[in-house]
N, C-alpha and C positions, 0 to 999 in steps of 0.2 A: 320556828319560834313557839315555845311551849307557853300556852296561856295559863299561868298559875296565878289565879286571881281569887280574892275573897269570895266565898260561896254566895253571900248576899248579892254581890255584884254579878256573879256568874248567872244567877237566875234572872236578873234584870236584862242582861246583855247577850244572852245565849243566841238570840236570833242574829245579832250583829256579827258574832264570831263566825256564823255560817255564810255570810254574804261574800260574793266573789271578791269585792275590793279588799276585804280583810284577809282573805287567803293570799292575795297578791302581796299585800303589805307584809304578812308573816314571812313569805318567801324572800322578799326584799331584805327584811331585817336579818333573817338567818344568814343570807349571803354576806351582808355588810359586816356582821359580827365575826364571820369566818375570815374574811379578807382583810379587815381593818381593825384598828382599835376603836371601839365605840363605847359610848357612855349612855346611861349608867350600866353597871354590871347587869347581865341577863336576869339575875334573880330579883333585881330592884326595879325592873321596867314598870311593873304594876304596883309598886310599893305604896303609892298614894291611896290606892283602893284598899289595900290590905290594912293600912293603919286607920282608915276612916270608912268602915263598912257602910253600905247603902242606908241601912235603917238608922245608923247613928250620925250620919252626915247632917250638919246644921248650918255650916258656913262653907262657901266655895270661893277660893281664890284662884284666878286663872293666870298662868304664865304662858310664855311662848315656846321656849326651847330649853332643853337641859343645858347645864354648864358643860363646856367642851374641853376643860382642862383636866389634868390628871387628879384623881381622887376627890373631885368636887361633887359631882352629881350623885344623889342618892334616891332619885325617883320622885322627889317632892319639889314642886316649883319653889324657887328662891332659897331652898335649903342646901346646906353643904354637910359633908360628913364631919364627925367629931375631930377637933384639932386642926381643921382647915381654916386658913384666914378667910374672913368674911368678905365676899365680893361687894362692890360699891352699892348696889341696890339693896342688899341685905343690911348693910350699915345704915342706910337711910330709913329702912323699915324699923330697925331697932331704935334709931334716934327719935322717930315719930312716936313710937310706943312709950319711950322714956318721957317725952314731953306731954303726951296725951294722958297717960295713966300713972306716971311717976314710978314706973317699973325700972329698976336699974338695968343698964346695958349688960346683956348676958355674955358669958365667955363662949358658949357653944352656939354655933350657927346651924345646928341640927334641929330642924323644926318638927321632928317626929313627936315632940311633946305637944305641939298644937294638933297635929293630925290625930293623935290618940284621943283628943277631946271632941273629934267630929269636925275638924277643919279639913276639907278636901283640897289639897294643894296640887292642882291639876295643870300640868303643861299641855298646851294644844298639840305639841309634838313630843312623843315620849322617849325618843332616842336621837342620838346625834353622833356623827363621826368625829373622832378626836381632832381638836384644833380647827374644825370647820363648822362654824355657826350656821345653822339653817340647812345643813346638808341632808337632813331627812325630812324636810318639809315637802308638802305636795306629793307624798307617796301613799297617803291614805290615813295617816294618823289624825289629821284634822277632821275627816269624816267621822272617825270613831269617837273622838272627844266631843265633837258637836252632838253626836247621838247621846253621849253621857249627859251633857248639859240638858238636852231636851228631855231625856228620861227623868232626870231629877225634877225638872220643872213640872212635868206631867204628873208624876207619881207622888210627889211630896208637897207639903205646903209650909209656909213660914220660913223658907230658907233665906239666908242672907248671902248675896253675891257681891263680892268686892272686885270691881273691875277697874284696873289701874292701867292707864295708857290707852292709846287709840286702838291697838290690836284687841285688847280685852273688851273694850267698850262695844266693839262690833258684835260680840257674843250676846248682847242684850236682846237681840231679835229672837233668840232661842228660848227666852225666859218669859213666863206668864207673869206680867207685872201686877195682875190683880191678886195673885196668891203669894208672891215673894217680894222681898226687899232688895233693891239694887242700890249700892253706893258706888259712885264713880269719882275718880280723880286722875291727875296726871300720874305718870309712872314714877316709881321711886329711883330710877336711874339718875345719876348726877345731872345729866343734860336737862331733864325735865324738872328735877327737884330744885336745882339751883336757879331755875327761872320762876320759881314760886308756884309750881303746879302740884306739889306733893305735900310739903310740910304744912301742918295745920289742918289736914283733912279730918282728923279725929275719927277715922274709920273704926278704930279698935274699941274706943269707948262707945261709939254709936252702935256698933254691932252688939256689944254687951247689953246696951239698953234695950235693943230689940229682943234679945233673948230673955232678959229679966221680965219684960212686958208680956212675954208668952209663958211666964212661969218656969223658964228653963235656966239651967246653971250657966253663968257667964264663963267665958273662956279665960283661962289663966295665960295671958299673953306673955 
């Protein structure tokens, strides 16, 4: 696996790439991509980092796994490629933005427009085998993405972490709460959202308020 990643991230994570676990992970991913259909495309594995360089990252959203259906995953959590139908969680994210900010429901489910404003859309596991959710979990990706979260927490200040659902909330132990803002709620999946744990969290307006209070530009959600 070729680690083509934005230079600002490379300098922060260079030691991580040298660790034995990452070399094992790279070998595993290479083999999987040779033997099976896997997502996202190889060039998009580190797409979240390329769109949101280390120095420009101001908000972090944590997902679990890439989408495992054809032409969905583009390397950003919750995001799909242009022209692809919106998965249920993304529909609920857009509905909450509509209610929270009065922003009309968008045609495109491609969240590169958020990432380019400094929203790091980070899945805990960056690859998956087609049609097999969770198939690349516990192979080393979580160690790597935990290191990413810890590095952001250590090296930056005033970040806003949006932790949705039990899995993402567990990542709060990696974040220095004296330096950063953490907003938590249920997951936007229908199971959680329909039980009242997602809608009305107002995370998008609240995140923008934090940014404004720091004299920074709000995100165009």
